C-alpha positions, 0 to 999 in steps of 0.5 A: 249944847245941841248937835255937833259932837261928832265934829270932834272926830275932825278935831282929834287933838281935843279928844287926845287932850281929854283922854290924857286928862282922864289918864292923869286923873287916874294916876293921882300924884303920878307914875313916871312910867305911865306919864312917860308913855302918855307923853310920848303919844302926845308928842307924836300928836304934836309933831303931826299937828305942827304944820297945821298949828303953825299955819293957823298962826298959833302963838305962845304967851311967853309969860306963861311958857317962860315961868312954866319952863323955868319951874320944870328946869329948877325941879329937874335940877333939884331932882338931879341933885337929890337922886342923880336923875330927873325921873325920881322927883317931881319933874318926871311927872310934872313935865307933862303939864308943859306938853299939855300947854303946847298942845293947848296953844294949837286949839281954836276957840271952838275947840277950847270950848268943846274941851271945857264942856268935856271936862265939865261932863267928866266931872259930872260923870265922876260925881254920878258914879261916886254917888253909886259907889258911896251907896254900894259901900254903905249897903255892903259894909254897913257904913260909909266913909267920906267919898274919895272915889276916883282920886282916892282922897276926899279933899282932892275929889272935893276940889275936882268937883268944885272946879267942874262946877265952875266950868259948868257955870260957864256953859249954862244955856240961857232960857229959850221960849220954844224948845224942841223935844230933843233940845229939851232933853239935852238941856235937862241932862246938862242941867242935871250935871250941876245937881249931881256935882253938888250932891257928890261934893257934900259926900266928900265933907271937904271943908277946904273945898267948900271954902275954895268954892265960896271964894270962887262964888264971890269972884263969880258974882263980882265979875257980873257987877257990870250987869247991875247990883240987883242983877248980881244979887239975884244971880248970887241968890240963885247960886246959893239956893241951888248949892243949898239944896244940892249940898243939903241933899248930899249931906242927908245922904251921908248922915243916913249912910254913915251916922245911923244904925240903918244905912239902908235909909240912904236908899229912899233918900237916893230915890228922892235925889233922883227926882231932884236931879230929874227936875233940876232944870225946872227948879232953876227956871222956878228960881229965875222967876221967884227971886224971893224964894231963891233968897230964902233958900240961900239964907238956909245955906247957913244951916247946911254950912253949920251941918257940914262943920258939925259933921266934921268937928275935927276940921278946926283942929285940922286947920290949926295943924296945917298952920303948924305945918306951914310954920315948920316949912317956912323954917326949912325954906331958909336952909337952902333958899336957892335949890331947896332941900330936894324933892320928897325930903321934907318928910324925912326932915320933919320926922327928925326935927323937934316939931310935930311929925305931920305924917304927910309928904306935902306941906298943905301950902303949895308955895311953901312946899315948893319953896322948901323942896325946890327952892324959892326961885321955883316958888317965884316962878309958880307965883309969876305964872299964877299972876299971869294966868289970873290977869289973862282970865277975863271971863267970870267963870274962868276967874272963879275956877282959878281963884278956887284952885289957888285958894285950895292950893294954899290950904291943901295939896291939889297942885300935886295931883297931875289931873287936877292941875292939868284940868285947870290948865286946859280950862283956864289958860285960854291961849289967844292967837291975837298976841304972843310969840309965833313959832314956825313949824320946825320950832314946834317939832323941835319942842315936841322932839325934845320933850319926847327925848326926855320922856324916853329918858325918864321911862328908861330910868324906871325900866332898868 
């Protein structure tokens, strides 16, 4: 985590991808005009970078590009059949994912590492500002609601913070015997990111995100089984101990601000949280030498989990409602299995059928929703893509992040948030130059040129 940041200026494509991710996160589920303009800028970057990418021997994984391209094609066909263009459906915005993958392929291994670090840092910054926004709302309005800062939805923000936490885990430095003052300050700031992420996550009260996090933790520990059973158990205890303290602190902040008649009580708790954040690096070192203490704190995590459920007693009813929603969606899957009922059409059908009206645009299960609106072939393309990315993910942290994302996609709508899926793609896809399809410079430019034409077309559809 030392010097070298300014070297990123020489690798501007990393900064372009990072800034594009930031814009996509701001857009939520998307805005075709903004996405089209962003896509045009990135296409220009790709065309300029094409000779260097081709010369470096970048290769495309056909089992990633193929299903992704096929999904976008089917989505465009469904949009055309429903609206007479490809801008009004999902394809107009989700086309940006294909462009991001093509740009990602051109990154070197070092550039991919920097991109992931930037994503983890962005998640930490969002969490920090979110804590401030939550406190301000509690004091200014006399109460506070679930944190939804930046993404506008607590569940979306919850999974975003979970993904950021797993990305951070992949770049947790090992303890060093001798540290310079500058190195120690950098490490303290970097370790503080984890504490802030956990506290902000608690304020979302997104139980689906916590379930996804639990799945990711299991995958993370299983991925370290080669180190031995005892080492894996100690590592699990340390993870859960930190999660217990960080999430527990966030839960106390929420209770003080939202469930008491004195929301100003969150201020002394926030001061204590600041002390905790400042000492997070020392806390981690303490747990490393005191595994029994870590195990004890990990055991207390069950109380924090129970507290989260008690604060949101409606969560069980919400889960049951989502199961009903999935059942309703499965019924429509067979009405038009090849092409689906059309983008954004399920809500209208649900409004008219005899089943309960769920008052949402997306079924809270991505595969079922895609199968309903875009057809079973599109759902199969996503499934193949997910399997391929899963098989290629070798690092425990990467597989844990992807597992958490997939779990959340089966229970919520995070896939349709452009920035969330984009962040997963940029941090999990991990293209390799050792295998795949190598393209010449003119083929790269042709691909970016075709995408640029599509973005111009989509922009003009809304400009008229």
